[in-house]
Structure formats: structure tokens, C-alpha cells
VEXTOR-110818 format. One line per field, with one value per residue: residue in three letters; x, z, y of N, C-alpha, C in turn. Coordinates in steps of 0.2 Angstrom, whole numbers, always signed. Atoms other than C-alpha are relative to their C-alpha. Example, Ala and Ser with C-alpha at 12.3 -4.5 7.8 and 13.67 -1.06 7.14 Angstrom:
2
residu ALA/SER
n_east +4/-4
n_up +0/-1
n_north -6/-6
ca_east +62/+68
ca_up +39/+36
ca_north -22/-5
c_east +4/-4
c_up +0/+3
c_north +6/+5
This chain:
284
residu MET/LEU/VAL/SER/ALA/ARG/GLU/ILE/LEU/ALA/ASP/ALA/ARG/SER/ARG/HIS/TYR/ALA/VAL/PRO/ALA/PHE/ASP/CYS/VAL/GLU/ASP/VAL/PHE/VAL/ARG/ALA/ILE/LEU/GLU/THR/ALA/GLU/ALA/CYS/ARG/ALA/PRO/VAL/PHE/LEU/MET/CYS/LEU/GLU/PRO/ASP/VAL/ARG/GLY/ASN/GLY/TRP/ILE/TYR/PHE/SER/GLY/LEU/VAL/ARG/ALA/VAL/ALA/GLY/HIS/HIS/GLN/ILE/PRO/ILE/VAL/LEU/HIS/LEU/ASP/HIS/THR/THR/GLU/LEU/ASP/SER/VAL/ARG/LYS/ALA/VAL/GLU/LEU/GLY/PHE/THR/SER/VAL/MET/ILE/ASP/GLY/SER/SER/LEU/PRO/PHE/ASP/GLU/ASN/VAL/ARG/LEU/THR/ARG/ALA/ALA/VAL/GLU/ILE/ALA/HIS/PRO/ARG/GLY/VAL/SER/VAL/GLU/ALA/GLU/LEU/GLY/HIS/VAL/GLY/GLY/ALA/ASP/LEU/GLU/ALA/THR/THR/HIS/VAL/GLU/ASN/VAL/LEU/THR/GLU/PRO/CYS/GLU/VAL/THR/ARG/PHE/VAL/GLU/LEU/THR/GLY/CYS/ASP/ALA/LEU/ALA/VAL/SER/ILE/GLY/THR/SER/HIS/GLY/VAL/TYR/LYS/SER/LEU/PRO/THR/LEU/ASN/ILE/GLU/ARG/LEU/LYS/GLU/LEU/ASN/GLN/ALA/SER/PRO/ALA/PRO/LEU/VAL/MET/HIS/GLY/GLY/SER/GLY/THR/PRO/PRO/ASP/GLN/VAL/GLN/GLU/ALA/VAL/ARG/HIS/GLY/ILE/CYS/LYS/MET/ASN/ILE/TYR/ALA/ASP/CYS/ARG/ILE/ALA/MET/ARG/ARG/GLY/LEU/GLU/LEU/ALA/ALA/ARG/SER/GLN/ARG/ARG/GLU/ASP/PRO/LEU/PRO/HIS/GLU/VAL/PHE/GLY/PRO/ILE/ARG/GLU/GLN/ILE/ALA/ALA/VAL/ALA/ARG/GLU/LYS/ILE/GLU/LEU/LEU/PHE/ALA/ALA/GLY/LYS/ALA/CYS
n_east +6/+4/+6/+3/-1/+6/+0/-5/+2/+5/-4/-4/+5/+3/-5/-3/-7/+1/-5/-5/+1/-6/-1/-7/-2/-5/-1/-3/+6/+5/-3/-2/+7/+3/-4/+1/+6/+0/-3/+4/+7/+5/+2/-3/+2/-5/+4/-3/+3/-1/-6/-6/+0/+1/-2/+0/+0/+6/-1/-5/+2/+6/-2/-5/+4/+4/-5/-3/+5/+1/-6/+0/+6/+3/+5/-3/+5/-3/+5/-1/+1/+1/+2/+6/+2/+3/-4/-6/+4/+1/-7/-2/+4/-3/-6/+0/+0/+6/+3/-2/+3/+2/-1/+4/+0/+0/+7/+5/+2/+3/-5/-4/+4/+1/-6/-1/+4/-2/-5/+2/+3/-5/-4/+3/+2/-6/-2/-5/+2/+0/-1/+2/-2/+5/-4/-6/-7/-4/-7/-3/+0/-5/-6/-1/+1/+5/+2/+8/+2/+4/+7/+2/+6/+6/+3/+7/+0/-4/+4/+3/-4/-2/+6/+2/-5/-2/-8/-2/-4/+1/-5/+3/-5/+0/-5/-7/-2/-4/-6/-4/+3/-4/+1/+3/+7/+4/+5/+7/+2/+7/+3/+0/+4/+7/+0/+0/+7/+5/-2/+1/-6/-6/-3/-7/-4/-5/-5/-3/-7/-2/+5/-2/+3/+6/+7/+2/+3/+7/+4/+1/+5/+6/+3/-4/-1/-6/-4/-5/-6/-4/-6/-5/-4/-4/-5/-5/-3/-6/-5/-3/-4/-6/-5/-3/-5/-5/-3/-3/-7/-1/+4/+5/+3/+5/+7/+2/-3/+4/+7/+1/+1/+7/+5/+0/+3/+7/+3/+0/+6/+6/+1/+2/+7/+4/+1/+3/+7/+3/+1/-4/+3/+7/+2/+4
n_up -3/-1/+2/-1/+6/+4/+5/+5/+4/+4/+6/+4/+4/+6/+5/+2/-2/-6/-5/-3/-8/-3/-7/-2/-7/-2/+4/+7/+5/+0/+4/+7/+3/+0/+4/+7/+2/+1/+6/+5/+0/+0/-7/-3/-6/-5/-4/-4/-2/-8/-2/+1/-5/-7/-5/+2/+7/+2/-1/+4/+7/+1/-2/+6/+6/-2/-1/+6/+6/+2/+4/+7/+4/+4/-4/-3/-5/-5/+0/-4/+4/-2/-7/-1/-7/-1/-5/+4/+4/-4/-1/+6/+0/-5/+1/+6/+6/+4/+3/-3/+4/-5/+4/-2/+6/-2/-3/+4/+3/-5/-5/+2/+0/-7/-3/+4/-2/-6/+1/+3/-5/-4/+4/+4/-3/+0/+7/+2/+5/-2/+6/-2/+5/+2/+3/-5/+3/-4/-1/-6/-5/+0/-2/+4/-4/+3/+7/+1/+7/+2/+1/+5/-2/+4/+2/-2/-8/-1/-1/-6/-5/+0/-2/-7/-5/+1/+1/+5/+5/-1/+2/+3/+2/+7/+2/-3/-7/-4/+0/+6/+4/+2/+7/+1/+0/+6/-3/+3/+2/+2/-6/-3/+4/-3/-7/+1/+2/-6/-7/-1/-3/+4/-1/-2/+1/-5/+3/+6/+2/+4/+5/+6/+2/+5/-3/-4/+4/+2/-6/-2/+5/-1/-6/-6/-1/-5/+0/-6/+2/-5/+1/+4/-5/-4/+4/+1/-7/+0/+5/-3/-5/+3/+4/-6/-3/+4/+1/-7/-2/-6/-5/-3/+6/-1/+1/+7/+4/-1/+2/+6/+5/-2/+2/+7/+3/-1/+4/+6/+1/+0/+6/+4/-1/+2/+7/+2/-1/+3/-5/+1/+2/-1/-6/+1
n_north -1/+7/+1/+7/+4/-1/-6/+1/+6/-3/-3/+5/+4/-5/-2/+7/+2/+3/-3/+5/+0/+4/+1/-2/-1/-4/-6/+2/+1/-6/-6/+2/+1/-7/-5/+2/-1/-7/-1/+3/-3/+6/+2/+7/+3/+3/+5/+4/+6/+0/+3/-4/-6/+3/-4/-7/-1/-3/-7/-2/+0/-5/-7/-3/-1/-6/-6/-3/-1/-7/-3/+2/-3/+5/+3/+5/+4/+4/+5/+6/+5/+7/+2/+4/-1/-6/-4/-3/-6/-6/-3/-4/-6/-4/-2/-4/+3/-3/+5/+6/+5/+6/+6/+5/+5/+7/+1/+1/-6/-3/-2/-5/-6/-3/-3/-6/-6/-3/-4/-6/-4/-3/-4/-6/-6/-4/-2/+5/+4/+7/+5/+7/+5/+5/+5/+1/+0/+4/-1/+1/-6/-4/+3/+6/+6/+4/-2/+1/+0/-5/+1/-6/-4/+1/-6/+0/-2/-6/-6/+1/-1/-7/-3/+2/-2/-7/+0/-5/+4/+7/+5/+6/+5/+1/+4/-1/+3/-4/+3/+1/+6/+5/+0/-6/+1/-3/-4/+2/-7/+0/+0/-7/-4/+1/-3/-8/-2/+1/-3/-7/-3/+2/+6/+0/+6/+1/+4/-3/+1/+6/+2/-2/-7/+0/+2/-5/-6/+3/+0/-7/-3/+3/-2/-1/-7/+0/+6/+1/+2/+1/+5/-3/-4/+4/+2/-6/-1/+5/-2/-6/+2/+4/-5/-4/+4/+1/-6/-3/+1/-3/+3/-4/-3/-6/+2/+0/+6/+7/+0/-3/+5/+3/-5/-1/+6/-1/-5/+3/+4/-5/-4/+5/+2/-6/-1/+6/+0/-6/-4/-6/-6/+0/-4/-6
ca_east -94/-104/-120/-133/-132/-150/-146/-130/-137/-152/-140/-130/-146/-152/-135/-130/-114/-110/-102/-86/-88/-72/-71/-56/-47/-35/-28/-18/-34/-45/-32/-27/-46/-52/-38/-40/-58/-56/-44/-56/-71/-80/-92/-87/-92/-80/-86/-81/-84/-86/-71/-60/-66/-67/-65/-61/-60/-78/-73/-57/-64/-80/-71/-57/-70/-81/-66/-59/-75/-78/-61/-66/-78/-85/-100/-94/-105/-99/-106/-107/-105/-113/-120/-133/-136/-148/-137/-123/-136/-140/-121/-117/-132/-125/-108/-113/-113/-124/-128/-129/-131/-141/-138/-153/-149/-146/-164/-180/-189/-201/-187/-176/-191/-193/-175/-173/-188/-182/-166/-175/-185/-169/-160/-172/-178/-159/-158/-147/-149/-152/-145/-152/-148/-160/-154/-136/-119/-108/-89/-77/-79/-67/-55/-57/-63/-79/-86/-105/-113/-122/-141/-147/-160/-177/-185/-203/-198/-189/-203/-212/-197/-192/-210/-212/-195/-193/-174/-165/-154/-154/-139/-143/-134/-130/-115/-101/-93/-85/-66/-53/-60/-53/-61/-68/-87/-100/-112/-131/-134/-151/-156/-150/-160/-176/-171/-168/-185/-193/-184/-190/-173/-155/-146/-129/-116/-106/-90/-83/-65/-58/-74/-69/-70/-81/-94/-93/-97/-111/-118/-117/-126/-140/-143/-129/-127/-114/-100/-91/-73/-61/-50/-42/-37/-30/-20/-13/-9/+2/+10/+14/+21/+33/+39/+42/+51/+62/+67/+73/+91/+89/+83/+73/+63/+54/+35/+33/+45/+34/+17/+20/+21/+5/-4/+1/-4/-21/-24/-20/-34/-46/-43/-45/-62/-68/-65/-71/-88/-90/-89/-76/-82/-99/-97/-110
ca_up -99/-90/-98/-96/-109/-115/-124/-133/-138/-145/-156/-161/-166/-177/-185/-187/-177/-161/-145/-139/-121/-112/-96/-87/-71/-64/-72/-86/-94/-90/-97/-112/-117/-113/-122/-137/-138/-136/-150/-161/-156/-151/-136/-125/-111/-96/-87/-73/-68/-49/-48/-54/-41/-25/-9/-12/-31/-32/-25/-34/-51/-50/-41/-55/-69/-61/-57/-75/-86/-85/-93/-109/-122/-127/-120/-107/-98/-82/-82/-70/-81/-78/-61/-55/-38/-34/-20/-33/-43/-28/-24/-42/-41/-25/-31/-47/-60/-75/-81/-75/-83/-73/-80/-78/-94/-85/-77/-84/-94/-80/-67/-78/-81/-62/-58/-73/-68/-50/-56/-67/-52/-42/-56/-66/-52/-51/-70/-72/-87/-86/-99/-98/-107/-116/-122/-115/-121/-116/-115/-101/-85/-80/-71/-85/-73/-81/-99/-103/-120/-130/-130/-145/-141/-147/-158/-152/-133/-136/-138/-123/-112/-116/-113/-96/-89/-96/-99/-109/-119/-122/-124/-136/-141/-159/-159/-149/-133/-118/-117/-129/-144/-147/-164/-173/-172/-186/-181/-185/-194/-200/-182/-177/-191/-183/-165/-171/-179/-163/-150/-144/-136/-144/-145/-137/-142/-128/-132/-145/-143/-156/-167/-185/-191/-206/-195/-182/-195/-202/-185/-182/-199/-193/-176/-164/-155/-141/-141/-125/-126/-113/-118/-132/-119/-108/-122/-126/-107/-108/-124/-116/-101/-112/-122/-105/-98/-113/-114/-95/-91/-74/-58/-53/-69/-70/-70/-88/-94/-87/-89/-105/-117/-108/-111/-129/-133/-125/-134/-150/-147/-142/-158/-168/-160/-162/-180/-182/-175/-185/-169/-174/-175/-168/-151/-149
ca_north -292/-306/-311/-325/-339/-335/-319/-325/-342/-333/-323/-338/-347/-332/-329/-348/-349/-358/-351/-360/-366/-371/-380/-373/-370/-357/-341/-350/-356/-341/-328/-338/-341/-323/-314/-325/-323/-304/-304/-314/-303/-319/-323/-337/-348/-351/-367/-377/-395/-399/-411/-397/-384/-395/-385/-367/-369/-364/-347/-345/-349/-339/-324/-323/-324/-311/-299/-299/-300/-282/-278/-287/-280/-297/-307/-319/-333/-340/-357/-372/-388/-405/-405/-417/-409/-395/-389/-386/-375/-365/-363/-357/-345/-338/-336/-326/-339/-333/-350/-368/-385/-398/-415/-427/-437/-453/-452/-458/-444/-439/-438/-428/-416/-414/-411/-399/-389/-388/-381/-368/-363/-359/-351/-340/-329/-323/-321/-337/-347/-366/-379/-397/-413/-425/-442/-446/-441/-455/-458/-457/-447/-434/-446/-459/-472/-477/-477/-475/-478/-465/-464/-453/-439/-443/-429/-434/-429/-413/-400/-408/-408/-390/-384/-394/-388/-370/-374/-361/-373/-391/-403/-417/-433/-435/-446/-437/-443/-435/-437/-443/-453/-470/-470/-455/-452/-450/-437/-441/-424/-430/-433/-416/-408/-416/-410/-392/-392/-398/-388/-371/-369/-368/-384/-388/-401/-409/-419/-407/-411/-422/-422/-420/-401/-405/-413/-400/-386/-397/-398/-379/-376/-387/-380/-382/-365/-370/-383/-389/-391/-398/-413/-403/-390/-403/-410/-392/-390/-406/-400/-383/-392/-403/-388/-378/-393/-395/-377/-375/-373/-367/-375/-360/-356/-339/-341/-335/-348/-362/-355/-345/-361/-368/-352/-351/-369/-366/-350/-359/-371/-357/-348/-364/-368/-350/-350/-368/-363/-347/-337/-324/-307/-311/-302/-289
c_east -4/-7/-3/+1/-6/+1/+5/-2/-6/+3/+3/-5/-2/+5/+4/+7/-1/+5/+4/-1/+6/+0/+7/+1/+6/+1/+3/-5/-4/+3/+1/-7/-3/+4/+0/-7/-1/+3/-4/-7/-5/-3/+2/-3/+6/-4/+5/-3/+2/+6/+6/+0/-2/+3/-1/+0/-6/+1/+5/-2/-5/+3/+5/-4/-4/+4/+3/-5/-1/+6/+0/-7/-4/-5/+3/-5/+4/-5/+2/-2/-2/-1/-6/-3/-3/+4/+6/-3/+0/+7/+2/-4/+3/+7/+1/+1/-6/-3/+2/-3/-2/-1/-5/-1/+0/-7/-5/-3/-4/+4/+4/-4/+0/+6/+2/-4/+1/+6/-2/-3/+5/+3/-3/-2/+7/+3/+5/-3/+1/+1/-2/+3/-6/+3/+6/+6/+5/+7/+2/-2/+6/+7/+1/-1/-6/-2/-8/-1/-5/-8/-3/-7/-6/-4/-7/+0/+2/-5/-4/+4/+2/-6/-1/+6/+1/+8/+1/+4/+0/+6/-3/+6/-1/+6/+7/+0/+4/+7/+4/-3/+5/-1/-4/-8/-3/-6/-7/-3/-8/-5/+0/-5/-7/+0/+0/-7/-4/+1/-1/+7/+6/+3/+8/+3/+5/+5/+3/+7/+1/-5/+3/-3/-6/-7/-2/-4/-6/-5/-2/-5/-7/-3/+4/+2/+5/+3/+4/+6/+4/+6/+5/+4/+5/+6/+5/+4/+6/+5/+4/+5/+7/+4/+3/+6/+7/+5/+4/+7/+2/-4/-5/-3/-4/-7/-2/+3/-4/-7/-1/-2/-7/-5/-1/-3/-8/-3/+0/-6/-6/-1/-2/-7/-4/-1/-4/-8/-3/-1/+4/-4/-8/-2/-4/-3
c_up +2/-2/+1/-7/-4/-5/-5/-4/-5/-6/-4/-4/-6/-5/-2/+1/+7/+5/+3/+7/+2/+7/+1/+7/+0/-6/-7/-5/-1/-5/-7/-4/-1/-5/-7/-3/-1/-7/-6/+0/+1/+7/+2/+7/+4/+5/+5/+2/+8/+2/-1/+5/+7/+5/-2/-7/-2/+0/-4/-7/-1/+2/-6/-6/+1/+0/-7/-6/-2/-4/-7/-3/-4/+5/+3/+5/+5/+2/+4/-5/+3/+7/+0/+6/+0/+5/-4/-4/+5/+2/-6/+0/+5/-1/-7/-6/-4/-4/+3/-4/+5/-5/+3/-5/+2/+3/-5/-2/+6/+6/-2/-1/+7/+3/-4/+2/+7/+0/-3/+6/+5/-4/-3/+4/+1/-7/-2/-5/+2/-7/+3/-5/-1/-4/+4/-4/+4/+0/+7/+5/+1/+2/-4/+3/-2/-7/-1/-8/-1/+0/-4/+3/-5/-2/+3/+8/+1/+1/+7/+6/+1/+3/+8/+5/+0/+0/-6/-6/+1/-4/-3/-2/-7/-3/+3/+7/+4/+0/-6/-4/-1/-7/-2/-1/-7/+3/-4/-1/-2/+7/+3/-4/+3/+7/-1/-2/+6/+6/+0/+2/-4/+3/+2/-2/+5/-4/-6/-1/-4/-6/-7/-2/-5/+3/+5/-4/-3/+5/+2/-6/+1/+7/+6/+2/+6/-1/+6/-2/+6/-1/-5/+4/+4/-4/-2/+6/+0/-5/+2/+5/-3/-3/+6/+3/-4/-1/+7/+0/+7/+5/+3/-6/+2/-2/-7/-4/+1/-2/-7/-6/+1/-3/-8/-4/+1/-4/-7/-1/+0/-7/-5/+0/-2/-7/-3/+0/-3/+5/+0/-3/+2/+7/-1/+7
c_north -7/+1/-7/-4/+1/+5/-2/-6/+2/+3/-5/-4/+4/+1/-6/+0/-4/+3/-5/+0/-4/-1/+2/+1/+5/+6/-2/-1/+6/+6/-2/+0/+7/+4/-2/+2/+8/+2/-2/+4/-5/+0/-6/-2/-2/-4/-3/-6/-1/-4/+5/+6/-2/+5/+7/+2/+3/+8/+3/+1/+6/+7/+3/+2/+7/+7/+2/+1/+7/+4/-3/+2/-6/-3/-6/-4/-4/-6/-6/-6/-6/-1/-4/+2/+7/+5/+3/+6/+6/+3/+4/+6/+5/+3/+4/-3/+3/-6/-7/-6/-6/-6/-6/-5/-7/-3/-2/+7/+4/+3/+5/+7/+3/+3/+6/+6/+3/+5/+7/+4/+4/+5/+6/+6/+5/+2/-5/-5/-8/-4/-7/-5/-5/-5/+0/+0/-4/+1/-1/+6/+3/-4/-6/-7/-4/+3/-2/+1/+6/-2/+6/+3/-2/+6/+1/+3/+7/+6/-1/+2/+8/+4/-2/+3/+7/+1/+5/-3/-7/-4/-6/-5/-2/-4/+2/-3/+5/-4/-1/-6/-5/-2/+6/-1/+2/+3/-2/+7/+0/+0/+7/+5/+0/+3/+7/+2/+0/+4/+7/+3/-2/-6/+0/-7/-1/-5/+3/-1/-6/-1/+3/+7/+0/-2/+5/+6/-2/+1/+7/+2/-3/+0/+0/+7/+0/-7/+0/-3/-1/-4/+3/+5/-3/-2/+6/+1/-5/+2/+6/-2/-3/+5/+4/-4/-1/+6/+3/-2/+2/-4/+4/+4/+6/-3/+0/-5/-6/+1/+3/-5/-3/+5/+0/-6/+0/+5/-2/-4/+4/+3/-5/-2/+6/+1/-6/+1/+7/+6/+7/+5/+1/+3/+6/+2
């Protein structure tokens, strides 16, 4: 069932777990993640990034998720991840997304407030939740063509930012990065404790792939209510492709012979993350 982010993140904050949030494309990702989440009785975010849904991808992805969500008895959030454009927020709202993330984190504080507030004014009248970012989670972009340094979130700015914007969730920077790590991070848990104390909104951690499990669970214990995952699923996709290629003995393989190993590898990652975030059994 489709829900807004606001309701399940409130539950996650009160019950001290985090909702796994997977950037994904196509049926192979969507089916593997949803069927795994259903089996684990876990709420889940299915997210898309604009480079992955160029052209008709917007319609295919949102249409697929909306079509299958009613067949699952778990809370599902259809989420637009990391847009910087208000036109994309409008498009997501029109296509039935239940949550959007407007990313003004590279802007000065006041401009980030203005952009986020404008997104809230578009989304909230349609019951759509808004996630924002304060501080800046660095790392590589999706095409791995640029690399940006982290800027940790300042606790003194958090309360004012949430109150001025009306955002429903806040992504914070505590030491993670987007993409594949070149060296393992050390999360600033003391900073996270201060941020959680200051924030009226549930906190989100981006760059969850590859972060050491013990640090992830410590972050969840101290306020992280949603964790974004993509690189680990892409690594699983490649692993599944390699397994499928090695097992083929015919030049016209059947679809399940090609896509089955990919789905199995993605499902294994989804299960691992659900358990890591204490989300198993939390569907309600």
C-alpha cells in the first residue's frame, strides 16, 4: 500500500528503527525489493533518481510502483530522490509520487530555505511529503564524473531550518558519502546526537551503501529513521549479471535464466539492509 513518508518515518522515530530506501529502476529491482520487504514485513521506500528515469522512465517507474503497491500489505513510499528543480517536484506530484526530496544542500542557508519552502508549498496540498538536506553529503555523482567534499550539518541551524521550511524529513551529513567508498568512513555519532536533539523532523542518512554495519546501527540508535541505498544494489546487479553469464549454455537464454540471478542478488542486499536497520517486522 502506498503511504506518505511522514507517517512511516514518525513510526520509525518512535520505535527506533530506520526505513530502508532503495533507488531503483525497472521491474527487476522493484519486484526483488518489494517481495523481500513483504517477506520481512518491513516498510520500504522505492526511489528514483532523475538520470535513471529520463524520458518515459518517469511514467514507467511511477506507473509500475503504483500498479503493484496495492498487492502488498506493507507501507510503500514512492519517492523522488535528489532533485534540485521545482518543475521535477511538480512532475512527481502529478505522477502520484507520495514523497519528494528537494536538494538545496549546495546553496547558502537562506536560499536552501526558499527552495525547500517552495517545494513544500507544491507538495503538501496534495498530501506529498518533502525531504530536504542541510549540510552536504559529498562523494561521487551518479555517473562518477565529479566528486564533492562533505560539509557536516550544524546543529545550531537545524531547528530553524525545519521550522522555516515545514519539511517532513531532514537528510543530514555526519560522514557518509555517495557512491562507492575509497576508504571506510567514520561517522560522527556525537554530532548526530546533537542533530537529533535539535530536529523536529525525522533524520535521514544518505550514502548508506558500504558504510560499516556497526556504525549504521549506532546511527539508527541515535536518530536515523531512513537510510538511502543504491551502490550496493548496483554491485549486486553486476554480480547477478556475471552469474547469469557464466551459467548460459545457449545463445537464446530464457528471461528467467538472465534476470533470475540478478533478482536474487538484489533481494539478498534488500534483506541484509532491512535486518541491519531493525526494520524487519515493523510493517503496520
